[in-house]
TITIFI-70586 format. One record per atom (N, C-alpha, C): x negated, y, z negated. Coordinates in pm, whole numbers, plus 50000, padded with zeros to 5 digits. Atoms other than C-alpha are relative to their C-alpha. Layout:
# TITIFI-70586
XYZ;...
//
This chain:
# TITIFI-70586
500065002250143;527584024031401;499205010749929;500754988950057;524954050531339;500665012950047;499174989149956;527064082231340;499255012250048;500684987549972;524364108831384;498534997250024;501405002549969;520994107431558;499085007849907;500794992450096;519744134531323;499794992049872;500135008250120;520494111631030;499004988850020;500965010749972;518514084031200;498575005349993;501334994050006;515544107731236;499575002149856;500324998150142;515764116230867;499554986949937;500375013050054;515644079130785;498584996050042;501355003249954;512534074530999;498955008049923;500934991550076;510874103630819;499784994249861;500135005750134;511624088030482;499204987150003;500735012549987;510254055130609;498505002450002;501414996949988;506934071930684;499455007949882;500444992050115;506724089430345;498654995649945;501325003750052;503744068230224;498865005250086;501054994949913;501804080430529;499845015049988;500044985550003;502684116630468;498935005249904;500954995150099;500584120930154;498574998950052;501355002049945;497514106630328;499725010350110;500224990949887;498004127730640;499885014449954;500004986250044;498734159930454;498725003749926;501274996950064;495444156930266;498955003850104;500974996949894;493704160530604;500495010950094;499464989949912;496034182730803;501205006549934;499004991850068;498684208430728;500955006050103;498984993849917;501944220630880;500465012849931;499624987150057;502684257530823;501145005750084;498854993949934;506084272830906;500135014449954;499824985950032;506604310230920;501295005350063;500124998650146;508584323830757;500314986949930;499825012550075;508654297030488;501404998649945;498615000550042;512224305730391;500765010950074;499184990449927;515124324930544;501165004849914;498804994150058;517774348530410;500755006950112;499284995349882;520434355230673;501415004449965;498584996650005;523854370530725;500734990650097;499205007949907;526694351930899;499865005850141;500184996649858;526174352331279;498635006050032;501334994749973;522594364731239;499134989250064;500925009049934;519914349231460;498565004149971;501424997550021;516174346031406;499224988250058;500815011149949;513274323231496;498964995949898;501055005650083;510764301031319;498814996450087;501235004149934;507164295131418;499294989849913;500695010450075;505114264831319;498674996950065;501335003549953;501464255531346;499444988649917;500695010850070;499564223931258;498515003449996;501434997650019;496054228631114;499324986949961;500745012250034;493454200931096;499265002149868;500684999750129;491244193230797;499005011549990;500964988849999;488874221330901;500695013550010;499274987549993;491644247130912;500185005350140;499874995849861;491694248531291;501374996050054;498685002949942;495034250931472;499884989450107;499975010849900;495874220031678;501085002850103;498994998649895;498074215531984;501234991149974;498885008950030;500534192531806;501345007150018;498664994549980;504184197731898;500814999049870;499134999750118;506544207931617;501455001150047;498585000049966;510264200631642;500805003549876;499144996050111;512914217031424;501374993350014;498605004249999;516294202831324;500655004549870;499244995350115;519034213031081;500704988349933;499265010150075;520484191330807;501485003849986;498604995650003;523734211330837;500255008550124;499994992449875;523934221031201;501305007350025;498764992749985;527574231531175;499985013249924;500104987850080;526544258130923;498815008650041;501194993149950;523034267031041;499424991350110;500555007849889;521884255731384;498585004450027;501364996749959;518344254431512;499684991850125;500465007349883;516934245331850;498714992849966;501285006750027;513974221431868;498825009649999;501104990349994;511844252131943;500025009949884;499994991450117;512954270631627;500925012050005;499044989049996;515764294331733;501164996949906;499065002650109;518064297231430;501215009250013;498804991850009;521664309231404;500834995349882;499195003050117;523784311431088;501485001250035;498574999949974;527484302631110;500835001549873;499225000250123;528634297930750;499125003549881;500774996850120;527564311230409;499644987449921;500425011150085;525714288530168;498504998150003;501425003450004;522354272430103;499774987250079;500225010949908;520924249230366;498504997450016;501415003349977;517694233030486;499774997450148;500495003249866;515884232730818;498724992249983;501175008750010;513264205930873;499125002150123;501004999649893;510104210231080;499234986949998;500685012949990;508524177731204;498905001050106;501125000549905;505094173831368;499404986149998;500695012949990;503434142031492;498515002850009;501434997150008;499744142131400;499234987249973;500865011650017;497314113431451;500824987649963;499205012150018;500094087531460;500905000249879;499124999050115;501704098331132;500875012350015;499104988749987;504284125231058;499785009949888;500044989050095;504084159030888;501385006650000;498724993050009;507224176130764;499875012049907;499924988450086;508034209430608;501465004249993;498624996050022;511334220730458;500075015249990;499794985550004;512544256330518;501375002649936;498714996650061;515234267630270;500655011750073;499254989449933;517934289130429;501175004049910;498874995050076;520324310930232;500775009850087;499144991349920;523224326330422;500965007049906;499224992250097;524874354330227;501475000850040;498584997649977;528614358030187;500225014950030;499604986049981;530044390130336;500835004849880;499234995050116;531714412930078;501484996950012;498565002750002;535274405429973;500755012450045;499254988949944;537774426830157;501445000549953;498605000250043;541264415430052;500244988849899;499485010250092;542964396429769;501525000550013;498555000549981;546534384929833;500604989549909;499215009850076;549124367229618;501034994550097;499295005349882;550744343429864;501354993549971;498785007850022;553624325829688;500885005849890;499224994150109;555254350429449;501494998850031;498565001449973;558974341529419;500725013349980;499204987750013;561704367729442;500405002449856;499584998850140;562834360529085;499094991849911;500815007050101;560664351428787;500824999649872;499135001750116;562604336928493;499184997149874;500665002450129;561564337628128;500064985149965;500055014050042;560494303927990;499474990650106;500535008549893;559024291228317;498525002850022;501414998649964;555474285628434;499854997750149;500135000649855;554514292128795;498544999050039;501354999849945;551354282128982;499865011950095;500264988649913;549844312529153;498984996050106;500925003049892;548114309929488;499485013150058;500644987949950;545654336729587;499234997050128;500815000749878;544064342529926;498975011049993;501104990450006;540644359129918;499284999750134;500604999249868;539224371030249;498835009849997;501154990849996;535794386230315;500005008050129;500064990649888;534724411730572;499914993050135;500095007449874;534104384730834;501334993750040;498715006249973;537724373230813;500134986049947;499975013650054;536824340330641;500714999949865;499365001750130;538944327930354;499004994049903;500995003950099;536854323530039;500654991649890;499385009050099;538024293029844;499194998849872;500885002650115;535024292229608;499955011549901;500104988150084;535544326729454;500764998149869;499345000250131;536324328129082;500665013649977;499254987750023;539024353929018;500125002749851;499714995750137;539294373428694;501445004949997;498584996950004;543004374428613;500385005749864;499584993950127;544684396128350;501435004750010;498634995350011;548134406628233;500015012449911;499924987850081;549044441128102;500754997849869;499235002750122;551384425927841;500204984949985;499875014650015;550794389027744;501264995649928;498755003950067;553974389627533;501134998250101;499005001749893;555964392227857;499564988850095;500535010549912;553724371028083;498505000049990;501465001250002;550184358028074;499554989850103;500585008949900;547864340228316;498904991849934;501035008650060;545804310028208;498844997950097;501205002249918;542434298228341;500254991150120;499655008649888;544224274928582;500855007350104;499254991649907;545844303928771;501484996749997;498575002050019;549284297228628;500565011749919;499344989050068;551684324528522;501064994549906;499015004250100;553574317528199;500885012049968;499044989250027;556664339828189;500674997249866;499535002650137;557664344127822;501305007249967;498834992050037;560194372327778;500345009750112;499624990249898;562194395928001;499245013149983;500684987150004;560414428128093;499105001950121;500924996649892;557924445028331;498564997549955;501395003050032;554284434828347;499165002150127;500924998449887;551244442028569;498994988749999;500965010949983;549184413028698;498845005250086;501174995249928;545594420728813;499054988450029;501015009849959;543124399129006;498795007550050;501234993149962;539474409529049;498934989950037;501155008149959;536454394929227;498985009350062;501064991049956;533124412029288;500455014449978;499614986050020;533924448829347;501455002650041;498634998549952;537474442429472;500994995849891;498925003850091;540624442129258;501335003750063;498664997649947;544354441329329;500994997649888;498995001250106;547414445929104;501394998850060;498615001949960;551074436029130;500915002849880;498994997650103;554074448528930;501034988750006;499075011350005;556224419128819;501095002649898;498894999250095;559624417528652;500404985949960;499545012750052;560494388128429;501475001549960;498564999250020;564264381728424;500454990349891;499425009950093;566434364928158;500314987250076;499815012849933;566724327928237;501454995649990;498595004050003;570264317628340;500234985049987;499845014549999;569554279928331;500364995049861;499585005850127;571454261828057;499824984849998;500185014449993;571114225828176;499494996450138;500515004849872;569664204928458;500574986250027;499405012849960;571144175628651;499034992950094;500985007649922;568734149028783;500644987550057;499545012249935;569684122329037;498844994150081;501025007049922;567574096329223;500684990850099;499405008649897;568144075129533;499804985249970;500195014250035;567194042729352;499814998749850;500245003250141;567104026329010;499094987949985;500925011350004;565093995229099;499274999350134;500824999949878;562213994929350;498794991149977;501285007050009;558943977129425;498875010249989;501174991249996;555503991529375;499795004650144;500224994349868;554734014429667;501235005950065;498784994049945;558394023229736;500155014249946;499864986150040;558994060729730;501435002749954;498714996050056;561834073229510;500155015050019;499744985849976;563394106829601;500935005349893;499254993850109;564624128729317;500605013250046;499394986949977;566974158329327;500435005649865;499674993550127;567234182229032;500755012950028;499214987849986;569884209429004;500035007649868;499864991450118;569364237128747;501385006750003;498644995050006;572804248728630;500155010449889;499634990550106;574224278128435;500964993149904;499055005750096;576474272428135;501374998250063;498725001649930;579394276328377;499934989250109;500145010649902;578004248728602;499605004750138;500444994949870;576774271228884;498514996950021;501395003549967;573534261229060;499145012650006;500994989249992;570524283829010;498944995250099;500795006249894;568864276029342;498535003449992;501404995950000;565644295329281;499294997949867;500665003050127;564924283028930;498944989350021;501045010149979;561594264328926;500274987449919;499845013150065;561714227128841;498654993049998;501235007750015;558804206628711;500354985349981;499755014450011;558784168728762;498824993249929;501025008250066;556904143828544;500594986249975;499495013350031;557194107828429;499244994049882;500675008350100;556394083828149;500114985550046;500125013849953;555464047228192;499984990649881;500025010650100;556214016527984;499624987150070;500485012149935;554183986228086;498514999049980;501455001350008;550613974828130;499524991349887;500335009150111;550613955227803;498625002849941;501254996350065;547643974627673;498754995450071;501155005249926;545313963227950;499085010950052;500864989249957;543753997328002;500065002750149;499864998249856;545144000928352;499825014650039;500154986649947;544584031028574;501345006750018;498794991949980;547164055828700;501184991050036;498835008349978;550624040428687;500805004450121;499224995149888;552104062328957;499645014350033;500244986449957;552264095929127;501335006750025;498784992449976;554924122829132;499625013450060;500234987149936;555014153029361;501065009949955;499074989950048;556674185829274;501115003050100;498834999349912;559004182229574;501004989049967;499055010050046;560684153529388;499764985950050;500325013549956;558964123029538;499144993049895;500735007950100;557714095329308;499684986450059;500365013549960;555814063129376;499274993449884;500635007550109;554744036329128;498914991050055;501095009149967;551424018029147;500104986949923;499945011750089;552233993528865;501454996449971;498665003950042;555323973128772;500275004949857;499634995950135;557213984028462;501205009250003;498904990550012;559804008828336;499435014250003;500424986249987;559454045228430;501165009349965;499034989450025;561284075428295;499575012150080;500284988549915;561394103028556;500685012149939;499564988550077;561794137528408;500005012550087;499924986949936;562944170828552;500225010449892;499954989750104;562464202628348;500045013850065;499954986049960;563434238828404;500215008349875;500014992850128;562594261828113;500264989949888;499735009250111;564134244527809;500984988950039;499045010249956;566594223628016;499254987950055;500695012349962;565584187128064;501044989350033;499205011849973;567144156428226;499074988650040;500845011749974;565844120828275;500754989750084;499455011249924;566374091228505;499014988449988;500875011750020;565004056128434;500104990750120;500015009849893;563934031528701;499144988149958;500815012050020;562553996128699;499204997450128;500875002749886;559603988028925;499494985749990;500445013949995;558843952129026;498794998850093;501145001849908;555733938029202;500444999950145;499664999549858;555673943329578;500024986050061;500005014149959;554783906629634;499974998150152;500155001849855;553603908429994;498784991450032;501275007149977;550453887529947;500204987050080;500045012449922;549663859830196;498574994950002;501335005949984;546733836730261;499535001950143;500614999949868;544353840630552;499234987050020;500675012649970;543263807930708;499085001950120;500934999549888;540183805430926;500414989550102;499625009149892;541233790331258;498774996250081;501195002849921;537963793531446;498945010649980;501144990950012;534523809631450;499134998750124;500924999649888;532623819631761;498685005549952;501234996050066;529123820631622;499085007850093;501084992349939;526693847831726;499075003449885;500794999350122;523963843731470;498625005950021;501354995149975;520853857431642;499965014750041;499954985749967;522023892931721;501285005949941;498844993350057;524473918731593;501135001050102;498804998949916;528013918031733;500655013649978;499334987150011;529743951031811;501514998050016;498554999949992;533333956431927;500534987950078;499345011249932;535863931932071;501245005150071;498684998049939;538913931132297;500514986350042;499365012749968;541323901932335;501145002750097;498964997449901;543643898932635;500434987050067;499535011249919;545693875332848;499505002050143;500544999049865;543923868433176;501084998350105;499035001349891;545613868433513;500374985450024;499705014349986;545453830333498;500874994749886;499125004050110;547623830133183;499284995149877;500765004150117;544823819332950;499585012349921;500374988950088;543573840532660;498485001149992;501444997549998;540133856532660;499655011349903;500524989150081;537983879232447;498655004050055;501344995349967;534933900632514;499445006949877;500684993550111;532413911432251;498705006050050;501264993649967;529473935232274;498924996249901;501115002450091;526093934632105;499345013449966;500574987650052;524283961031899;498504998249975;501445000350025;520543968331900;499354987350051;500495012849949;519863937832116;499485001950142;500534999949863;519333931932488;501075003250102;498994995749904;522463946732646;500954989250045;499145011149961;524583915432643;501465002449958;498585000950034;528373911932649;500434985650024;499595014049991;529913877732584;501494999450031;498605002449964;533163865832744;500394986249948;499565012050070;535083839832545;501344995350053;498685005949983;537933816232619;500534997249860;499445001650135;540123818732306;501424994650007;498665005749985;543213800832438;500324990949883;499915007650125;542643776032156;498995006449904;500934992850087;541173798231880;499134990849915;500825009350077;539923767231699;498804995150079;501105004849915;537653759731994;499515011250092;500504988749921;536453793932106;498654996550062;501295002549936;533623791932356;499675011150098;500474990049904;531543816132560;500054993850138;499865005349864;532393811732928;499185008150100;500894992349914;530203839333074;499295010549915;500794989550065;527543864332971;499565009950105;500464989349912;526853897833133;498925007849927;501104992450060;523553915333065;499795012750081;500224987149935;523123952333142;498755006449940;501184993050049;520183976133099;500435009049884;499624992750120;520853987332741;499474992549879;500235006850127;519923980232384;501334996649933;498725001950066;523513983832270;501155001150098;498684999249936;526823975532432;500975001949884;499264996850122;528763993232162;501484997050012;498565001349984;532253992232307;500324991950124;499515008249888;534183968732537;501515002450010;498574997749981;537593976132686;500474992850126;499385007049889;539953957532920;501215008050046;498854992949947;542513973933149;501284992449968;498725005950039;546193967733085;500384988150087;499655011249911;546503944733388;499034988349988;500925011050025;543593923233264;499004997550109;500895002249886;541473928333575;498665007549990;501194991650007;538913955033481;499485000449857;500674998550129;536413955933194;499025011750012;500994989250007;534363986333094;499094997449881;501015001150105;531133982632894;499345013649982;500764987750024;529484012632729;498544996549976;501435002850009;525694015732733;499285010849920;500904991150073;523154030832496;498624993649997;501365005050008;519374027632498;499514993350126;500485005749874;518844019732868;498525003050018;501454998549984;515184015032965;499655012050086;500264988649913;515444041733237;500765012549956;499234989050058;517594064333015;501235003550084;498784998049923;520394061433270;501124991949937;498915006750069;523094051933027;501315002850074;498714997849936;526794053933103;500874987949982;499085011450009;529414027333175;499724990350114;500055010349897;529443994733368;501424994850018;498655004449968;532673984733543;499944986050059;500065014249963;533333947433580;501364995250050;498805007149955;535853925833763;500134987549913;499805011650089;537253901233504;501244992250041;498895008249951;539933885933722;499764985349967;500425013350044;538013853833656;498965001849890;500954997650110;536423857333309;498894989649993;501075009949996;534363826233380;498965003450108;500914995949894;532723843633670;500135015250018;499854985550002;532563880633583;499105006250107;500754993649893;531463902933869;499835014949970;500304986050020;529783936733847;500545008050120;499464991549893;531703963034047;499135012350021;500794987749986;529743994633973;499455004249865;500494992750117;527684014533727;500285014750025;499744985749984;528544050633659;499275007449889;500864993050095;526024073733496;500095015150011;500004985649973;526894108333628;500405008049876;499744991850118;526604132433337;500054992249871;499845008850117;526474102833095;498674994649949;501295006250029;522754096833060;499615000549853;500304999750143;522724106232691;500524987949925;499475012050063;524634074232618;501505001149976;498575000850026;528284063632590;500204990749881;499835007850123;529244051832242;501304992150002;498695006549995;532944044132287;500735004250127;499224996949880;535494043832568;501414994549983;498645005349995;539164037632642;500475000450144;499445000449865;541004027632960;501505002849991;498564997149994;544404043033035;500335005450139;499434994949875;546284047133362;498915002650105;501074999249900;543264040533588;498985010949971;501014990350040;541074064433391;499244994549880;500835003550114;538184058033155;499695012949923;500334988950089;537774081532860;498714996049929;501335004250045;534054079332785;499415010349906;500624991050098;532544094532469;498565002250042;501254996649933;529554112332617;499025006549904;501104994650081;526384116932409;500465005449866;499514995850130;528454121532095;500505014249995;499634985949998;529504156532209;501395002450058;498744997849932;532594152932429;500464986550054;499675011749921;534594127432624;500305004350143;499794997949858;534534126233003;501144991150046;498875007649947;537644114933190;499664996250144;500545005349875;536674092633482;501094992250072;499005006949919;539044081733758;499394987250057;500495012949948;538614044533841;501074993250084;499035006149909;541514039834082;499284991550104;500915008149920;538734028034311;498814997049910;501055002650100;536484010734056;498604999350059;501335000049938;533654008434308;499485014150020;500394986149979;533644046234340;500635009049893;499424991750105;534454061934001;499575014650015;500364985849995;534464099833967;500565007149878;499584992150115;534674124033675;500975010750046;498984990349960;537834145233695;500155011349899;499954989250099;537624165133369;499254995549875;500655002850128;536134166833021;500765007149889;499484992850116;537274175932672;498895001249897;501054997350097;534834192332434;500415011949915;499734988950091;535264214432128;498935010750016;500994989249997;533494247832093;499555004049860;500404997050137;532914246231717;498504997449980;501435002250024;529344248331579;499724985649957;500405013550038;527664214231559;501054989550026;498905009349977;530694196731705;499484986550052;500345013549957;530634159531773;501284991950013;498865009149986;532974131431874;499474985849996;500445013950012;532764094431797;500834990350082;499135009949938;535784076931946;501225007050059;498744994849945;538954082232148;500924988250028;498965010049978;542194062332167;501145006850074;498954993849920;544884069332429;501244991349995;498735007150002;548514059732391;501075008850062;498924992849931;551354070432622;499575014050044;500464987549943;549234097932769;499545010549901;500554990750099;548034113932446;498724993949945;501315004650048;544384111132348;499795004649857;500284997250141;543504109031978;498504997649980;501455001550014;539804115931934;499575002549857;500544999150136;537744112731617;498735008450006;501014989749979;535514143031581;499255003649872;500804997850122;533684138631247;500555011849921;499584988950087;533874172231062;501205007650057;498854993449939;536444185531312;501244991249998;498845008450021;538774156831223;500584993950125;499295006049888;541374142431458;500445011150095;499574990649897;541924161231784;501024992850089;498895006349928;545184154431971;500185007650131;500074993649869;545154161332345;500954993050096;499105005349897;547814156832614;499204997850128;500705003249875;546254138832911;500974993850101;498985005749910;549534129733083;501074992849922;499085006750092;552034122432807;501294996150070;498765005449946;555164102532882;501125001849899;498884998750095;558664104832728;499964989449890;500075010850099;557854072432543;498965002949890;501054997150096;555024089232350;500575001649860;499574999150139;555404085131973;499485012949941;500504986950039;555104121931899;501075007749926;499004991650065;556794148931693;501035005350100;498904995849914;560064162631826;499615012050088;500334987849926;558574196131933;498834997650094;501065002649903;556584183032226;500644996550133;499515002749865;557374184532596;499014990850070;500875009549932;556024154632785;499425006150127;500624995849876;553614160633067;499385013750000;500674987050006;551994192732945;498614999250062;501345001849947;548554179233033;499944988650099;500245010949905;547044154333276;498544996049988;501425003550004;543764135433320;499115010950061;500784989249939;542614164133542;500045012849918;499814987650076;543804190333292;500424996649857;499655003250139;543634179132926;500395012549922;499484988650076;545644202032695;500084996349853;499995002850144;545044203032320;501375003249941;498714998350066;548224198632114;499865003849854;500154997550143;546964199031756;498774993049947;501165006350065;544374187131508;500254999149852;499975000850146;543824177631147;498594997249951;501325002050059;540594181330950;500134997649851;500015002150144;539694170230600;498575001549949;501284995150051;536804179030367;498794991150023;501185008649994;534564148330396;499245001650131;500644998949870;533874153730767;499574986850058;500445013449960;533614116030821;500964993450098;499005006349915;536394110831074;499354992050113;500695009549913;535264080231270;500934993150097;499045006949914;538424064631416;501395005549973;498634995250015;542064074131474;500944990950077;499025009049938;545194054431561;501395005949979;498624995250017;548754067231629;500904988849953;499155010250061;551484049231439;501395005749976;498614996650028;555274052031447;500614988749918;499495010150093;556814034031152;501274993650055;498825007149957;559284007231254;501125001049898;499005000050106;561044009630919;500605013749974;499484986550029;561444047630894;500085008950123;500054991249885;560754062031239;499045011549986;500964989250022;558144085531090;498774997950086;501195000649916;555144093831306;498785004549921;501254997050068;551614093131167;498844998850099;501305003549945;548084095331290;499174995049884;500815006050105;545884072431084;498545002850032;501404996149979;542324085131043;499114992549903;500915007850083;539434064130916;498675006949981;501324994650033;536224075230744;498924989850031;501215008150003;532744062030801;498935008349932;501054992650070;529994072230561;498964990249947;501115008150047;526604058630463;499195008349900;500674991250096;525584076630143;498584995949966;501345004750034;522484055130097;499114998550122;500815001049879;521194058330454;500614990550100;499545008449891;521474035630754;499854985249964;500095014350028;522233998530724;498984993750093;500985007149920;519173979730840;499914985749951;499885014450018;518503942830848;499654995249860;500415005150131;516653938130520;500455008849885;499524991350105;518313966630331;501435004550033;498634996349964;522063965730389;500535011049908;499454988750073;523833997730285;501434997049959;498595000650037;527113999830095;500665013050045;499344987949954;529314024530288;501115004349904;498914994950081;532144045130144;500935007950089;499034992549920;535314060830281;501364993649992;498675005750009;538984055130328;500835003450123;499054997849892;542004055530560;500965011049957;499104988850027;544014088030573;501264998350084;498735000449928;547714087930669;500505014450015;499664986149970;548544120930838;501375000050067;498625000349953;552244127330890;500305012650081;499574988949916;553604149031170;501524999750007;498544999750004;557224159831127;500605010650091;499394988749930;557904193831283;499075006150104;500904995049897;555324196631557;498564997049968;501415003250015;551634191731611;499265009949911;500684989950079;550794223431420;500284999149851;499665001250142;552134210831086;499684986149946;500375013150056;550194179430984;499965000549848;500035000850147;550364167630625;499484986249960;500535012850047;548224140730462;500824995449880;499065004550102;550564119630251;499524987749922;500405012550065;548744087330165;498614996150044;501305005449964;545474068530170;499954985249963;500335013750040;544174033130160;498504999749980;501414998950035;540844031129983;499544987649923;500635011350067;538794000529896;498765005149928;501164994750072;536284009029621;498684994550055;501375003549963;532614008929728;499904993350137;500095005149863;533294000830093;500485010850095;499634989949901;533674020830412;500694993750118;499235005349888;536044016730703;499195000750129;500514998749865;535094010031061;501215000950093;498874999149907;537714001931327;501234993349940;498755005750052;541363993231268;501054999850110;498935002249903;544583984131443;501324999449925;498675001050059;548303987531370;500904992250094;498975007249924;550953962931485;501224998649910;498824999650086;554503966431360;499765009749887;500274991950119;554303980231008;498864993849919;501165006350066;551013962330932;498725006250054;501304994249967;547543977630927;498934989349983;501135009450005;544473956331004;498725008550003;501174991450012;541203972330890;498744991649986;501345005550020;537603961630937;499295009249902;500494991650109;536163974230610;498534997049969;501435002450014;532493966930673;499714989349896;500405010150098;531053949530363;501174994349922;498815005450067;534593944730224;500844991550093;499345009249910;535603924230528;501285005350061;498704996749941;539023923430692;501015002449888;498904997550092;541943938930504;501285001450081;498694999449936;545593934230603;500945006949902;499294991150091;547913960830460;501435002450048;498604996949975;551683965530439;500175015350001;499794985549993;552454000930562;501455003150037;498594997949973;556243997930578;500575010449903;499324990450086;558614024030436;499285013449992;500674987350024;557724058830316;498624997249942;501375001850048;553994062430249;499615011949914;500384989550094;552644081629950;498974994449904;500985004150100;549604079729723;498984990250054;501065009549967;546884053129719;500624986250021;499315012549969;548294022529896;499274987949943;500785011150056;545464000429765;500484996649860;499595002150139;546724005129408;501434995249987;498575003050007;550333997329498;500344985550032;499745013949966;549913960529579;500424998050144;499635001149860;550333966829952;499014991450080;500965008349927;547273946330045;500554985950013;499415013149972;548623915030210;498954989049987;501035010350002;545363896130249;498655006450029;501354995649967;541603899530280;499154987850033;500905010749962;538793879030429;498625005750022;501394996149983;535003882130411;499344990450098;500645009049903;533503867730732;498504999149974;501415001950035;530153853530622;499534986550050;500585012749958;527793826430744;498584999449949;501335001250062;524643812830584;498865001250101;501044998849899;522763813730916;500125012950081;499794987649926;523923848231025;498755008550002;501174991349988;521483875531125;499715006949867;500134996750142;522113888830773;500814989449926;499275011450056;523013856930587;500945003949886;499054999050111;526053855330361;500385014449967;499644986050021;526913892030410;501015004050107;499004995249906;530093905430566;499645014150046;500134986449947;529883936030792;500995001050116;498945001349900;533213935830973;500115012750084;500054988949905;533323957731283;501385004050049;498704996549943;536783955331437;500974988449997;498975010449994;540083936131416;500945002150118;498924998849902;542763928931674;501024988949978;498955010250007;546083911231608;500424996150141;499715004749864;546963889731907;500714986649993;499225012349986;549693863631963;500014991749871;499875007050127;550053855031594;498684997449930;501315001550062;546313854431524;499405013849973;500774987850022;543913880631393;498564996850038;501385001749957;540613882731575;499165011149936;500884990550068;537713899531395;498584998350052;501425000549968;534253908431516;499225004449877;500844996850115;531583908631248;498585002850048;501324995549956;528273926831293;498944989349978;501015009850037;526363898331132;500264986050054;499735014349976;528143866431234;500874996850119;499305003249878;530143870031556;501505001949995;498564998849979;533803864331639;500754989849915;499205008850086;536413850131402;501475000750044;498555000549978;540053839231447;500664995449871;499335002650128;542373839631145;501504999750020;498545000349994;546023833231073;500565002249860;499324997650127;548303846330800;500974988749970;499075010450044;550193820230600;500625004149868;499304996550123;552693822630317;499184995949878;500725002450125;551183824829970;501014996649892;499055004050105;553073805529704;499575005049863;500514994850128;550923821329431;500035015250004;499844985749986;552313856429456;499435007449879;500574991750106;550683884329257;501095004549905;499064994950101;552373895328934;499715014449966;500344986050026;550923930628957;501265008549997;
//
């Protein structure tokens, strides 16, 4: 749940702030140099000394850490290396007389000089009366692309074509013109010819005239000459108008992309418009409410009210009965085994206690015989995994512990094909063969080589591992893929193996909060997605008496033409809440949304835009209990649909069983 140990250290420092003022009046931490100015890839070192009230140097140990280790790294001893330009902070921490001293070292990493400016999307023909977005690529001497650079753009003859402050070229009249882009000491010019516009009319068609909210409409616009010939390279701009809302001050009614896709968030009448120069055509559609809402009924509650509950797994035992296992967080290393055959009467049938503070993750093998518990916070610092025999969940037996190379702690794990994929110390995942569960052995590892890299979770399906790597996004690795793998067409099965993991592709996004990933092949369209979930705590770490409101959302990443061409097409975002774990079954998404509880979402059909605004939310439930460890507060950890029920683990209140039922009071959105 806590994504970064550095962040936890920062929180502890802030907690001790009242002590800092008192301590600093008696002792002093001095860092030399007090600030740094570096070039990319430059290395240097920091020195720190603690002085007592008499000005005498002490023997206190000073530890350094970076608040942006992917951009500027620092060893605990003060060895600094710059990776990316920008302004950053390094923190020096010293323990002195039971309190803490800190000092902030500002670091400025200079940008290398600009080396090239390129215009990347200039069409072969530019027609008068059209406006084109221009895309520039600016590269510095290090080879990095510079997105933040402000370009000075100018036209030699604005009566022929001019460029606005939004980097759009407005072609006005036929003729020759010179376009110039400048940044710092670099400039580049292009000679452009504006041609007479042959478009006399435009023909707009759509694949639907009546849809529900969230349904994607595909438009096709044909610019035509006066003789009816198609002008294939004439630019077309799509837009829409909306009639509805009844003056209620609603938000965005819909979204239209310039490739001709449109989706409505609100019911009503929409006029879809295609324009090319002065030629315009329209198509009207009616949008009705999606009406997928259902009720969630509580079937049962397995109360765990004196400690935090972590993850869950529900499975059918070898005896034909149904069982669940849940872990515990920040407690005494317990895992609870439940009989959930009758979800209304869930009961704990066995408890396993291991040397750990947190059993963060619990997984069951496909045959229902092996359980793996992950361990963090062991008293002897020998963390790792514990392998259990759950053939009889009422009498769970310990088979082995495996700690080799895992002593930093295992946060999450997955079992596939007699192998455990164990997230090791938040840096990599180790692949452990458990064909003989009494004698496990590590056969390979997968770790990135990017600065400050980290990994939080891994999910394996049909021999492809989908790991969640925070700022490095989703990493997709072949560990023994099968022909049944739900993957893009351009992929040969069996490229990798557990002994030889082979990276296939990846997708990163700006927030850097990638916490969970789940592969999903749409039953209704056949499209393949990887769903990526954010986890973020902008106000710090959630602690017992000061619960935090997280933030983040679910990203839908579509793969069509191979692993190297991902495209984010949609999101599901609950305001003022952050995602944790989730599950897909059929065309339904089940999300544990922390303080926003369980959310059940319709993800059928083409996906585009913000699904939350489209009425795709089927149901929601806030698992709360007045006697919970945090009373009357939901903090949902993970869901799992199972045999017509939805099981949910809640950090504050334990295990819940729910059932979807028809809602006769459908939404009129």
